[in-house]
C-alpha positions in Angstrom: 21.4 24.5 -77.5 21.6 24.9 -73.7 22.7 28.3 -72.5 26.0 26.4 -71.5 26.6 25.3 -75.1 29.3 27.4 -76.5 29.8 28.1 -80.5 32.9 26.1 -80.1 31.0 23.0 -78.8 28.4 23.2 -81.4 30.8 23.6 -84.2 33.1 20.8 -83.0 30.1 18.3 -82.8 29.0 19.3 -86.3 32.3 18.9 -87.9 33.0 15.7 -86.3 29.6 14.4 -87.1 29.9 15.4 -90.8 33.3 13.7 -91.0 31.9 10.4 -89.5 29.0 10.4 -91.9 31.3 11.0 -94.8 33.3 7.7 -93.5 30.0 5.8 -93.4 28.8 7.0 -96.9 32.3 6.1 -98.4 32.0 2.7 -96.7 28.5 2.3 -98.4 30.0 3.0 -101.8 32.9 0.7 -101.2 30.3 -2.0 -100.7 28.1 -0.9 -103.6 30.7 -0.1 -106.2 33.9 -2.2 -105.1 32.6 -5.3 -103.6 29.1 -5.2 -105.3 27.4 -6.8 -102.4 24.9 -4.1 -101.1 23.4 -0.8 -102.0 21.9 -0.5 -98.5 24.9 1.4 -97.2 24.6 4.1 -99.9 20.9 4.3 -99.4 21.1 4.7 -95.5 24.3 6.5 -95.0 23.8 8.8 -98.0 20.6 10.1 -96.4 22.3 10.4 -92.9 25.2 12.2 -94.4 22.9 14.5 -96.3 21.0 15.5 -93.2 24.3 16.2 -91.1 25.8 18.0 -94.1 22.8 20.4 -94.0 23.2 20.8 -90.2 26.8 21.4 -90.7 26.2 24.2 -93.1 23.5 25.7 -90.9 26.0 25.4 -87.9 28.6 27.2 -90.0 26.2 30.0 -91.1 25.0 30.6 -87.4 28.7 31.1 -86.4 29.3 33.3 -89.4 26.9 35.7 -88.2 27.4 35.4 -84.4 31.1 35.4 -84.3 31.3 38.0 -87.0 33.2 35.8 -89.5 34.2 37.4 -92.8 32.4 36.1 -95.9 35.8 34.3 -97.0 35.5 32.3 -93.6 32.0 31.3 -94.3 33.0 30.1 -97.7 35.8 28.1 -96.3 33.7 26.5 -93.7 31.0 25.7 -96.2 33.7 24.4 -98.7 35.0 22.2 -96.1 31.9 20.1 -96.2 32.5 19.0 -99.7 35.6 16.9 -99.6 35.6 14.0 -97.3 36.9 14.6 -93.8 37.8 18.4 -94.4 35.4 19.6 -91.8 37.5 18.4 -88.9 40.7 20.1 -90.0 38.6 23.4 -90.8 37.2 23.4 -87.3 40.6 22.7 -85.7 41.9 25.7 -87.7 39.2 27.9 -86.8 39.7 27.0 -83.1 43.3 27.9 -83.0 42.6 31.0 -85.2 40.3 32.3 -82.4 37.2 32.1 -84.7 35.2 30.0 -82.4 33.9 31.7 -79.1 33.4 30.4 -75.6 30.2 32.3 -75.6 27.4 33.6 -78.0 28.1 37.0 -78.9 24.6 37.9 -79.6 23.4 36.5 -76.5 24.4 39.7 -74.7 25.2 42.1 -77.5 22.5 44.2 -79.3 22.0 42.8 -82.9 22.3 45.1 -85.9 20.5 44.1 -89.0 17.9 41.2 -89.8 20.4 38.3 -89.7 21.9 39.4 -86.4 18.4 39.8 -85.1 17.4 36.3 -86.2 20.7 34.9 -84.8 20.2 36.7 -81.5 16.8 35.2 -81.2 18.0 31.8 -81.8 20.8 31.9 -79.3 18.7 33.8 -76.7 16.3 31.1 -76.8 18.0 27.8 -76.8 15.2 25.3 -76.7 13.3 27.4 -79.4 16.6 28.0 -81.5 17.4 24.2 -81.3 13.7 23.5 -82.6 14.0 25.9 -85.4 17.3 24.2 -86.3 15.7 20.8 -86.5 12.9 22.2 -88.5 15.3 23.9 -90.7 17.4 20.8 -91.3 14.2 18.7 -92.0 12.8 21.4 -94.3 16.0 21.6 -96.4 16.3 17.8 -96.5 12.8 17.7 -97.9 13.8 20.1 -100.5 17.0 18.2 -101.4 14.8 15.0 -101.9 12.4 16.7 -104.1 15.4 18.1 -106.1 17.0 14.7 -106.4 20.4 13.1 -105.8 23.5 14.8 -107.0 24.7 14.0 -110.5 
């Protein structure tokens, strides 16, 4: 996250990437279950989609704290990752509703509470914040792999 990267930009990229990986996974599922030609698409794109899904959920949580979203908006944002392609309409709605800022609030405002303190640290140190994000995505992906695929 460079100092010039806005919450709007981060969220747009996460929402679009999540929708694209949904399309890739659905293509893989079509090849596996309809044409019965290969399982490779599900194996590869299922993993890619899972990683991007986690990244989108973390981005949603980051914006929830930084932009002071109500819990209902957090729930809507996280829920939008479940049906295919719903992250893009949610992101567009959040944009029109003024939920996505041009700047990170906690880059300049004093944090209140533990969550805001952690978020302020992440957005005030973009390189370290991005590294923490990558480690969080990889760690949560590892946990998901241990738990196993959805039933």
